[in-house]
N, C-alpha and C positions, 0 to 999 in steps of 0.2 A: 391474555391481557397485554395491552400495548406496553412496550418498554419505553422508559423515559430516559433521554440521552442528552448529555452535555458534550459539545464539541470543543476540543482544545485547538485553538487557532481560529483566525477570522480573516482568511485570504481567499484567493481563487479556488484552491483545493477544497477549502471548507465549504464553499458553495455547492460543490459536487457531492460532498459527503452529506450535507444537509438534505439535498434532493433525494439521495438514496434512503435516508432515514424516513422521510415523509412518504416516499413511494412504497416503502416496506410496511407502511401502516403504523409505524412507531411514532412517538411524540418527541419532538425536538424542544428542549427546555431553553436552550440558548448557547452562548459561546463564552469561553474564557480565553483572554488574549492579553499579553502584557502591554501591547501597544495601543489597543483600540478600546480599552475598558470604558464603560460609561456611555457608549454609543449604541446605535442599532446597526445590525448587519443582516441583510436579506429579510428584513422585517421581524427579526428576533433580537432580543437584548444581548449585548456583551456585558456579562454580569460581574466582571472583575478580572483581575490578573489570574494567572494559572495557579498561584498559591492559594487562591480562594476555593480550590476544589474541595477542601474539607467541609465547606458549607453545603455540599451536595452529595454527601456520602451514600445517600439512599438511591442515587441515580447511577446510570451507566455512563461510561466515558469512551470517546474515540479521539485519537490524535489525527488532526487533518492538516498536517504540515509536510511539505515535500522532502525536506532534508532528513536523511536517515539518522544523522548524528543528533539532530534536535529531537526527533521522535524517540530515540533511545534515551536521551537525557531526561526527557519528560516522563517516559515510561518508568524509569528507575526512581524518579522523585515522587511520583504519585503512589503512595503506600495504601495497600488494602482497599483497592477500588475494584469495581466490576467493569471489565472491558467489554465494549460493544464491537462485534464483528459486523461490518456493513457490507451487505451483498445486494447489488441492484437486482430487482426482480427480473430484468431481461438477461442477466448473466446465465450462461448455461453451465451448470455444475453437475458433473457426473455423480451418480449415486453409488458408483462402484469404487470403494476403497480410496476415497478422497479425504484428506485431512486439511482443515483450514484453522490455524491457531488464532488466539485471541487478538483483537485489535486490528486485524487485517481489513483492508478495504478492497472490494472487488467491484469495479465499475460496470457501466452499461455495456452489454453485448460482449463482454469477456467470455472466454471459453476455458473451462478447467476439466480436463479429461481424466479417465480412470487412472488410479494409482498415484495421482499427484499429491505432493506434500508441500503445503505452504506454511511458512513459519509465522512468528509473531510480528504484528505491526508492519506487515508488508503492504505495498500498493500494487494492485493488478489493474492497470488503467484501461480506459475505454477501448474495447475491441481487441485487447491483447489475447493471445492464444497460448495456453499452457498445456502442452500435449501430455500424453500418457507417461506416467512414472517420472515426471519431473520432480526435482527437489528444489524448492525456493527457500533459502535460509532467511532468518530473522532480518527485518528492516530492509529487505531488498525492494526495489522499485522496477516494475516491468511497465514501460511507458506505452502510450497510445499506439495501438496497431502493431506492437512487437510480436514476433512469432518465435516460440521455442519449440523445436521439434522433439521427438520422443527421447526419454531418458537423459534429459539435460539437468545439470546441477548448477545452480546459481548461488554463489557465496553471499554471506551476510553483508549488508550495506552496499551491495552492488546495484548500479543503475543501468538498466538496459534501455537505450534511447528509443525515441519514437520511430516506428517502422523498422527497427533492427531485426535481424534474424539470426538464430543460433541453430546450427546443424545438429542432427541427432547424435546422441552419445558423447556430448561435449560437456566439459566442466569449465566454469568460469569462477575464479577465486574471489575471495572477499575484497571489498573496497576498490572495486573497479568501476569505471564509466565506459560504456560501450556507446559510441556516437550514433546519432540519428542516421538511419538507413544503412548502418554497417552490417556486414555479414561475417559471422564467426564460424570458421570451418575447422579450427583446431583448438585444443585445450589452451586456456589462459591461466598461467600459474604464477604470474607476477602482478602485484597491484599496479594500477595506473590507468591511463586513459587510452582507449583503443578506438580507431576509426578506419573506415575504408572498406573496400571490397577486393580481397578479403581484409578483415580487420587487422591492423598492425598497431603496435604501441607507439604513441606519439609524444608521451611525456610520462 
């Protein structure tokens, strides 16, 4: 039976999540968004503000917002809902010991290899590679084309920028930003923004 899904958020990221839902053969009911309620978005209705989620308790929900802090805030506010995990049909997900927790979005052509653990409400963006035995903590965002080698740990709320690479056996702590195209070759243990080849803390 097709699952019926409401998307939280009505921006660019929500378009991609909507496409995943439709390509997965599930049914998109519409969007909830505090700023765009009452309008149409991608041909589907924006049915109200986020607080209106209680009108749709029999549906599933997915948060399609890039900010980790906002995703976490909404996930904590929505009580007793069923979370939808959105996985694009073209994503390559190993069948060997992979865990993907609720509310996570995995986009087109992403690869998740054996032994990987992906937490709650993460974003694994288009073409990203999650190698064997990676641990991706809650609310992390692995951007377009980023590559994580084997046995990498990415802390919660950390954003790995587009095209960035993390060497094998590396840990990146929570609440970090790794800049576009950066290369991480040693453990990152202090929160902040890192960029360059090799990546260094810039603020």
